[in-house]
N, C-alpha and C positions, 0 to 999 in steps of 0.2 A: 273680637270685633274690630281688630286693627284695620287701618286702611291707608293707602297711599294718599298723600296730599296732592290735589289737582288744582293748578292755578287756572282760574277762569280767564279765558282769553277775551280781550276787548274786541268789539266789532271792527271790521275793516271799514274804510270809507264807503265802499259800495253797500255793505251791510247796514251801515248807519243810515244811508239814504233810503234803503228799503224799509227799515224799521220806522223811520220818521214818516214816510209816505203812508204806511199802514196805520200808524197810531195817531196821526194828526187829526184833530177834530175839524171835520168838514161840514158842509151844508147837510140838511136832513136827507136830501136825495143821495149824496155821496156816502153818508153814514150808513145808509141801508144797502149799499152796494155789496154784493157777495164777493168775498176775496179768497175764501179758503174752503176747499171741499176735497177731503181725502177719504174716499169711500172705504168702508161703509159708514163712516161718521157723517152726520148731517152737515150741510153747507153752513158756513158762518159769515155773517156780515161784518163789515168794518166796525160797526158799533159794538157787536158782541165781543169782538177781539179786544177793543179798547177797554170795555167795561171789565173784562177779566184780567187783562195783562198789564194794565197801568199800575204804577206803584201803589201798594197797599190795598188794591182791590182783590176781592175773592174770586176764585175760579168757578165759572158756572159748570153745570152738569154737561152741557154741550161741548164746551171747550175741553173739559176733562176727558170726554169721549174721544175727541180728536187726538189728544195726547196718548190715550190708550191705544188707538189704532196705529199711530206712528211707532210706538214702542213694540207692539206685537209684530209689526211688518218688517222689522229689521232682519236683514239676511242672516245674521248670526243666530236668530231665534227659530230658524226653520230646520227641520231634520226629517228623518224617515225611520219608521219602526222596522223591526226585523221582517215584518210582513209587507214592507214597502208601502206603508200607509203614511201620508203626510202627518207630521206632528209639530207642535209648537212647544219648545222647552218651557216657555213662559206663556201662560194664558192670563189675561186680565178681563175680568167681568165688566160688562157695561155698567156705568154708574147708576143707571135706572134699577139694576138688580138690587143694589144696596138700599135705594130709596124704597123699593117695594118690600124688601125684607124688614126694614125698620118700621114701616107702616104696620105690617102684620105683627111684629113683635110688640110694639107699643099698644096695639089694640087687642092683643091676645087672640088674633085670628088663628084659625087652623093653618099649619104650615103645609099646605097642599103642594106636593111636588109638581103637579100638573101646571100650576100657575107660573112655574119658573122654567118650563121646558124650552122656551125660546132662547134662554141664556146658556144652556149646557148641552143640548142634544147634538150628537155628531152631525146629524143631517142638517142642522141649522148653522153649524160652525165650519163644516167641511174638514174637521179633524176631531179627535177624541181627547177630551181633557184628561182622561185617565193616563195618557201617555206623557203628560207634561211633568216637569219637575216642580214648578211653582204655579199655584193658582192665586192670583192677587185680586182683592176686592177693595176698590177705593170707596170709602164711606164718608158721607156728609151728615153730621149730626150737630144741631145747634149752630149751624153756619161754620162748623169746623171740620176740615178734612183730616182723616186718618186712614190707615190701611191695615187690613188683615191679609196675611199671606199663609195659604195652606201649603206648607213645605212638604211635598210628597216624597222628596228625596231623603230628607232627614227626619221625617215622621213627627212633625210638630206644627203648631200654629204660631206664626210670628206676628206680633202686634207692633206696628211701626207708627210712631206718633211724634210730631214736632213740639207737642206740649205734654211732657211725660205725666203730669198730674191729671190730665184730662180723663184718662182711663179710670182711675180710682174715684175721682170726684163725680163721675157720671155713672158709677156702678155698672161698668160695661162687661164685667166678668160673665154675668148671666146672658148678656147679649151675644157674646162670642161663643159661649157654650151652645146656645140655640142655633147659631149660625153653623157651628161645627157639625151639629146633627143634620142640618139641611144639606151641607156639602157632602157629608158621608152618604146620604141617601142619593144624591145626584151621581156621585162616583159609582156607587153600587149599581145604579141604573145603567151606567155606561160600561159595566163589566169589570169594575175594579174589585179586588179582594182586600184592599187596604182598610184597616180599622181606623178610619179617620176620627170616629167618635171617641177614640181613646188617645188621640194625639195630645201631648203636653201643650199648654198655652204659655208662651214665653213673651213677656213684655220687654222688648229690647230698649236699651239706652241709645237713643238716636240724637243726631244734631238738633238743637232746639231753636225755635224761631224767637224773634224779639216780641215780647208781649205787647209792645206798642204797635205791632204790625200784624193784627189778627188775620188779615187777608192773605198772608203768605203761606198759610197751611196747605193750600192747594198746590202751590209751587213745590213745597217740600215733598208732598206726596208724589207728584210727577217725578221728581228726582229720585225718591226712594224706589219707585217702580223701575226706574232706569238702572239703578246701581245695586239693588239688593239681590244677592245670590246666596242667601243663608247668612250673609254678613255684608257689611258695607264694602263695596269694591273700590270706591273712591269717595273722597270726603267733600262735604259741602258745609257752608256756614251761613248764618243769618246775614253776614256782610256781603255775601255773593248774590243774594236773592234778586235784587233789581237787575244785575247783569244777566242772571239766568233768565229772567223774564224776557229781556231783549233778545237773547240768543234763541229762545224757544220760538218767539214770533218769527224771526228770520228763517229758522230751520223749517218751520211749518209752511210759510209762504213759498219757500224755494223747494219744497219737497217735490220729487219727480212725479208723484201721483196726485199732486194738487191739480184738480181738473179746471181750476179757475186761474191758472198761471198766466193766461194771455194778458190779463190786466197788468201784471208785473212786467211782462216782456215789453208791453207798450210804454209803460212808465220809464223803463230803463232806456229804451230807444229815444224817447223824448228828451231824457236827460243828456244823452250823448249828443244828440242834435243841438241842444241848447248850448252845451259846452263848446261845440265846434263853432257855432255862431259867435259866441263870446270871444273865442280865440282868433 
C-alpha cells in the first residue's frame, strides 16, 4: 500500500477569489442562491456548500453525491467493452443506497433486491456495473463517513476508513457481510458470474483523520474514492484536509458541466471591471 507523496497545491489568486465568493456568508436570499449543479446530482445552494465544506463541518449526502458524480465523470474513467458497450472502470453508488441499506440492516428488514433496482440496473445507469473494476459505496453511520469497495478486479472487499477503530468498535463485520450478499445478488442480476459473496473482506490501513476534527471523515472518503485503485495511488494527510476542502469547492464550481456557472462568470466579470476602475 505504498504511495507517492503529493504536495497539495495552494489556490491561485483567482481561485481564492472564487472560493471566498462561494463560501462567504451572505444574506438569507444570497445564501439560498443555487451555485452548483452537475447532473445527475441535485443542485446545491451556497448555504449547502458552506455547511458541508467549511472547516470541521461534515459533508452532507447531497454534497457527497456531487463529489460522486464528478469522480465518475472523469474522462479516464470511461471505456468500452469488447461488445462496444460503454463501461465505467469505477462505479460509485449514490449515497442514498447506503442510507437505505443501513436502515434495512438495522431494522432487520428483508433485503429485497427490487428495492435497490434504481441503483444498479443498466437501464438506469446507461452502463453495466458488472464491467467495472471497482464498485464503491460511501457509507454514513453515526455521522461518520467510511467506504466499502467491491474490488471486482482483485476479488475482495476493501474497507476504507479514516478512523481505523470505527469498524471494530461498531461491529461492522456483519454489516459488510450482509452488504456483500446484496452486491452479489445485484451483480448476478446484471449477468456477472463472479462469486462476490465469497470475496475476502480486507480492512486497509488508511490515512487517519484528526480526532478533534470529526467532520473531516467525508473529505477523506471523497479523496479515498478519487485515489483508490486497490491501493492508495497518492497520499493525503489530516494536515491537508482544509486545503483539500478549498480545492474541491473551486473544482466543482468551475466544473465544465456545472449548469449554474453563469453566476461565477458574472462574478469574475464584475471583479475584472472593478480592478480596471481601481487602476
